[in-house]
C-alpha positions as CSV (number, residue, x, y, z in Angstrom):
1,M,-99.6,10.8,55.0
2,T,-99.0,12.9,57.9
3,V,-95.7,12.7,59.0
4,P,-95.2,13.4,62.4
5,S,-93.9,16.5,63.6
6,N,-91.2,15.3,65.6
7,E,-90.0,13.5,62.7
8,Q,-89.6,16.3,60.9
9,R,-87.1,18.5,62.3
10,L,-85.4,15.3,61.9
11,T,-82.4,14.8,59.2
12,P,-83.4,11.7,56.1
13,R,-80.5,10.0,57.7
14,Q,-82.3,10.6,61.1
15,Q,-85.7,9.6,59.5
16,E,-84.5,6.4,58.4
17,R,-82.7,5.2,61.7
18,R,-86.1,5.8,63.3
19,R,-87.6,4.1,60.9
20,R,-85.8,1.2,61.5
21,I,-86.0,1.2,64.8
22,L,-90.1,1.7,64.6
23,D,-89.8,-1.5,61.9
24,V,-88.0,-3.7,63.9
25,A,-89.7,-3.1,67.8
26,R,-93.4,-3.6,65.5
27,K,-91.9,-6.5,63.7
28,L,-90.2,-8.3,67.1
29,T,-93.6,-7.5,69.0
30,A,-95.9,-9.6,67.3
31,E,-93.8,-12.2,67.2
32,Q,-92.4,-12.6,70.6
33,G,-94.6,-10.3,72.5
34,Y,-93.8,-7.4,74.7
35,E,-92.7,-9.3,77.8
36,A,-90.1,-11.1,75.9
37,V,-88.6,-8.5,73.7
38,S,-85.8,-6.6,75.1
39,M,-84.6,-2.9,74.2
40,R,-81.3,-4.9,73.8
41,T,-82.8,-6.9,70.7
42,I,-84.4,-3.9,69.2
43,A,-80.5,-2.3,68.8
44,A,-78.7,-5.4,67.8
45,K,-81.3,-5.9,64.6
46,S,-81.6,-2.4,63.9
47,G,-77.9,-2.5,63.7
48,V,-78.1,0.5,67.1
49,A,-76.4,0.7,70.2
50,E,-79.1,0.2,72.5
51,K,-77.9,3.9,74.1
52,T,-79.1,5.3,71.1
53,L,-83.1,3.2,72.5
54,Y,-82.2,4.3,75.6
55,N,-81.3,8.1,73.5
56,I,-84.5,8.5,71.4
57,F,-87.4,6.8,72.9
58,V,-85.8,6.5,76.5
59,T,-87.6,3.4,77.8
60,K,-88.5,0.0,76.0
61,D,-92.5,1.4,77.0
62,R,-91.6,4.2,75.4
63,L,-90.9,3.1,72.0
64,I,-94.1,0.4,72.0
65,A,-96.3,2.7,72.0
66,T,-94.6,5.6,69.0
67,A,-94.4,1.9,67.1
68,A,-98.2,1.5,68.0
69,Q,-99.1,4.9,67.4
70,E,-97.1,5.7,65.3
71,R,-98.9,2.7,62.7
72,R,-102.1,3.3,63.6
73,V,-100.6,7.5,62.0
74,R,-99.9,6.2,59.2
75,N,-103.0,3.3,58.6
76,G,-105.3,5.8,59.0
77,L,-106.8,4.5,62.4
78,G,-106.2,8.3,64.0
79,T,-104.3,8.2,67.1
80,L,-104.7,6.3,70.8
81,A,-106.0,8.9,72.7
């Protein structure tokens, strides 16, 4: 399994937080759909401040896209072109 290069620069604590956020984002999006999921809900369920999400991912679109992309890579399906 290849670890994304941006994750290699993170401390173990930051990597764990990032993975937790992405896991929650994937789960909520699958359960509720993109439109129903908010950054506030993802933050609350991830145990981080909403500002943390914006500092890391900038937008909801980028957060959800990153979650989907990393799942594809981890499952060996390649990248979205």
